[in-house]
N, C-alpha and C positions, 0 to 999 in steps of 0.2 A: 545505314545509307539514308538517313534523314527521316525515317518513318517515326511518327509520334506514337508511343505505346504506353498505355496505362493498364494496370492489372490489379485484380482483387482475388484474394485467396481465402480459404478456410484456415482459421487459427490453428486447428489441430494438426494441419499439414505444413505449417510454416517452415519447418526445418528439414523438409525433404530436399534432396539434392537439386531437383529441377526448380522448385519454388525458391530455394535459397539463391540460386543463380540469377533468377529474374529479379528478386528483391535487392540483390547487391549491385545490379547494373541498370535498373529501370525504375521509374515511378511505380510503386506498388504498395498496397496495404492489405491487411488481413481484417477479418470481420469484427474483431474487438476494437477496431479503430473508432467505432461509435461508442463513446464513453458511457452512455446511459445503458445501451443494450449490452455492451461488454461481451460480445461474442455468443450471447444466448441464441440457441438454434444454429443450424449449419449454414455456411455459405455453400449452398448445394446447386447453384446455377452451373450450367455448362454451356456458355455461349460466347461467341466472338463477333464483334462488330467491326467491319472493314470499311474505311474511307467514308464514313457518314459525316464527319465533322468538317471536311474541306469545302463542302457545298459547291465544288467546281463542276460537278456532273451528277446527274441522277442515274447514270448507267453503271457506275462502279461501286455502288453502295451495297454491301452484302451482310447477311447475318448467317452464321453457322450456329445451329442449335440442336439439341436432342438430349440423349441420355449418356453420351460418350464422355468418359473421363480420359484425359490425355495422360495415361499411365501405361506401363508395360502390360499388365493384365487387361486393361481396357482395350488395348490394341490387339493383343495376341490371343486372348482366351475368352474374354467375356462377350456375351451377346448384347450388342448395343445398337443404337441407331442415330443418324445425323441427317438433318435437312439443311441444304444450302439454298438460301432464298435471296434473289437480287431484287431489292425494292428500297427506295430511299425513305419512304414514310415509315416502313417497318424498322429499318435500321436506326432512324432517328428516335423511334419509341424505345428501342433497346438502349440507345445512348442516354435517354432521359432516365431510365431505370438505373443504369450504371452510375450516372452522376448523382442520383439521390443517395446511393451508398458511398460514393466517392466524396461527396460533400461540396463539390464545386464543378464548374464547367471548364476549368483550366488544367494545366499539367500538375498543379499542386493540389493534393487532397486537403480537405478542411474537416478536422475531427469535430469541431463545434457544430457543423451543419450535417455531418454524416448520419445516415439512418439505415439501420439493418433490421431484419426480422420484423417483429410486431410493431416497430416504430415507423415502418414505411407507410406511405400513403398510396391511395389508388389514384395515381396522377398521370397515367398514360392512356392514349386511345386504345380501343379494343377491337375495332372493326376495320378491316383493310380489304382492298381489291387489288390482287397481285397480277401483273403481267398483262400481255395483250389479250389473254383469255379471260381477264377479270375473275380470277379464281378467288372466291371468298375465303379469307383467313381471319381468324380471331386470335388475339394475343392476351394472355393473362399472366400476372406475376403473383407469387405467393410471398408472404401470407396476406397481403393487402387486398387482393382482388376476389376472394372467395372462390377459389378454383374448384373446390369440390362441387359447388353449385353448378358450375359449367359442365363438369363430367356427368353429373346427374341429368342435366338438360340433354346431353347427347345420348345418354342411355334411354331416356324417355322418348326421344324423337325417333328412335330406330323402328323400322317397319318389318324387317326381315331377319337381320342377324347382328350379333355383337360378338366380336372376337377380341380378347385382350391378352397381353403379356406384361407381367410386372414383377419387380423384385420384391416389393413389400406391399401387402394389402391388409390393412387393419381397420378400415372404416366400415362400420356396421351399415351406415346408410347406403353406401355404394353396393355392398353385398346384397342388401335387401332389394335394391332396385334391379339388380341383375336377376335375382331369383324371381321377382315379379314378371320381368320380361320373358323369362323362361316359361313361367306358368301361363303366359299369354300366347304361347305357341311359337315364339321366336327361337332361332338357333343361337344359343348362348354358350360359348365355350371359352376356356382360358388356359393359359400355362403360367405357373408361378415358379419362382426360384426355390421356395422352401415353405414348409408349413410350421416352422418353429418360431417365427417372429411373435413377440408378445401380442396377443389378440389377433393372430392370423385368422383370416376368414376362410381358409381352405376347407376346414371340416364343415363349416356351416354351408358353404356352397355345394359341397358334395352331398350333404344330407338333404339339400333342397332339390337335388336331381340335376344340378348344373354339371356339365361335362368339363371339369377342371382337373388339370394334371400337374405334376411336378416335373421340372425340367430333367432331362436325361441326355446322354449322348455327347457331352463335352464337359471339361473339367472346370471351366470358369463360371462366373455368375450369369444368370439370366437377368441382365441389368436394364431391360426395357421398362418403360412406363407408358405403354400405348394402348389405345382402344380403337378398334376398327368398326365403323358403323355402316352396315348395308353395302359392303364392298362387292358382294356377289349379286346384288339386285337393288332396285329402288332408284328413285329420281335424284337423291342427294347423298351419295356415299361420302364418307369422310373419315378422317383420322384425328385423334387427340394424342399428342405426343409432347415430350419435353423431359424435364428433370423431376417433375412432381410425382413422388411416390403416393400411393393411395393410403395415406396415413395421417394421424392427427398432427404429427410434427411438421409434415409438409403443409398442412392447412393453417397451422397457427404460429409456427415459429421459424421454419427454415426459409431461406431465400431460394426461390424456385422460379421457373418459367415454363409456360405451357402454350402450345399453339394448337388451334383447330383448323384443319385444312379440308375444305369441301371440294374434292377433286377426284374424279374416278380413276385417273391414272395413278395418282399417289396412293389412293386407297387400295388399288389392286396390287401395287408394288409391295405395300405393307402386308397385304394378304398372302403374297407369295412367301415372304419371310416368316409370317406367323405360321403358315402351314408347315414349313420345315421344322419349326420348334415343336409344333403339335405332333407331327409324326414321330420325331425323335423321342418325345415323351410317352409314346405308346398310343396316341389317338388314332382311332379307326373309323370315325364317321366320314361319310361322303361329304366332301367340301367342294363346291363348284368354284374353281379358281378363275374362271372367266367364261362368259357366255359368248359362244361363237355367233357371228352373224349368220343369217339364213343362207348366205352364199356358200356355206360349207356343204349344203345339200346340192345335188346336181342342178345344173342350170334349168330354170323354168319350174323348179319344185318349191312349193311353199307348205309350211305346216303351222297351223293355228289352233290353239286350245280354245274351246268354246263350250259353255260360257265361261267368262273369267272376269270378275269373281263369280262363283256359283253359290247358290243357297244350299245349306245342309239338306241332305236327302235327294239331291239332284244328280243325275248322271251327266257326265261331261264326255266330250269326244274330241279327238284330234282330227281336224279337217286337213287332209293331205291332197294336194293337187299336183298334177304333172304326169307325163307319160311314164317315166321311169323314176319312181320315188327315191330309190336308193336307201330307204330306211329299213333296217333289218330288225331292230330291237327297241322296245319301249319299256322303261322302268319308272316306277313311281316311288318316291321317297317322302318321308315326313322330315321335319326340320331337326330331328335327332339323328338323322342319317339312316334310319331303319327302312329297309326295302319293303314296301307294301304290296308291290305287284310287278310282275315281269312277264312280258310276252315277246316271243321272237319268232322269226321265220328262218328256219335252218338253211334253206337252200336258195332262197331268193328274197327280194325286198317286198314290203307290204305294197299292195295295190292302192291306187288312189281312191279316195273316198273318206267316209267317216269311220274312224277307228274308235269304238266305244271303250270307255274306261270305267272301272268299278269304283266310282266316286260317291255313290249314294250313301254308303255307310261311314263316310269320313266326318270326323268331328270338325267344328270350326277351327280354323288355323291356316298356316301357310304350308305349302307342299311344293315339291319339285318333280317335274316330269323330265326325263332324260331320253332323248331320241338318239340312237346310235346308227350310223350309216354302215353300209357294207365295208367301206374302207376303214371303219373304226373311229371316224370323227363323231363328235357329239354336239347336239343342239339342246340347250337347257331351256325349259319353259317353266317359269314359276307361276303358281296360281294360288288363290286364296278362297277358302270356304268360309262363308259368312253365316251367321244364324238365320234361321227362317224368318 
């Protein structure tokens, strides 16, 4: 119906029915089109750019990206993720990356100018502001843009929690960074597809005390490649996602794409998905999936943790005000999900005033206080113990 379509595929899959149909009817190449690179590394991108080239409007330009392969298992049985983003600048950046591999900006590819894998250049913008809410989004392509460095940056900026799900994890530097954040008191947890990839970091992470599990509960692949940063607390929650596995091949030879989205709604949606995979795999830690507003307490009731942060050796209290507090139970957890304290009123709610907490013996780190109302609703308060 007049739509211009260009497609790039992985050489190893060139003769599958769907790809052969496209190649027989539309302009399409495979990744050995680059004569020098000759197909070294995988064409591992999974993105579609819609209406970026017509320049007639900036409201119809879309990018679909993520870990999803358009295959029968990818649709029916594998755990995967896709983001759909409407933004002209981002769509044009993806178009530039496509045309570097395509070798031209026309309908006809050019093998003399085509670049794949290690021959690609870092030639796209990386920082975007998306939509009316000015959502910060970063974009990186592999292997030209040193994507592992970006993943390390996101791990290191976390203040409260890091949750990840990935098919392949073989990078020592990423595993050490996660273990370091775990040792610093953050909640670091992950789900992996398998522990048998060459150089898998699964055993190392377990030995370092990280709560990492293997997928269960479904027959397909855990095909995600995402990291969730501070989705349950903090000022800058975010998600790292795309096609980039945490491996040397992804870093040095495969054609991949990765996006960092710093948006609370997106981060919490990914957290819901991750929590499902975590529970399927046998995870049992307490995970705060969302922090309710104080309005879940009866009208006129407030609850504040004081002081926050507090110095090690200091006793904290929850200051509750209001005629009928509605709070029946208080529980204290560390970031490994271990319950350290529980106090409840069996027949009625706590009276207003200062409710003292046994915080004097807590080591420096992050903790979670959970207030549960008579109706069973929860209010989560995160606090930090700092060294004296």
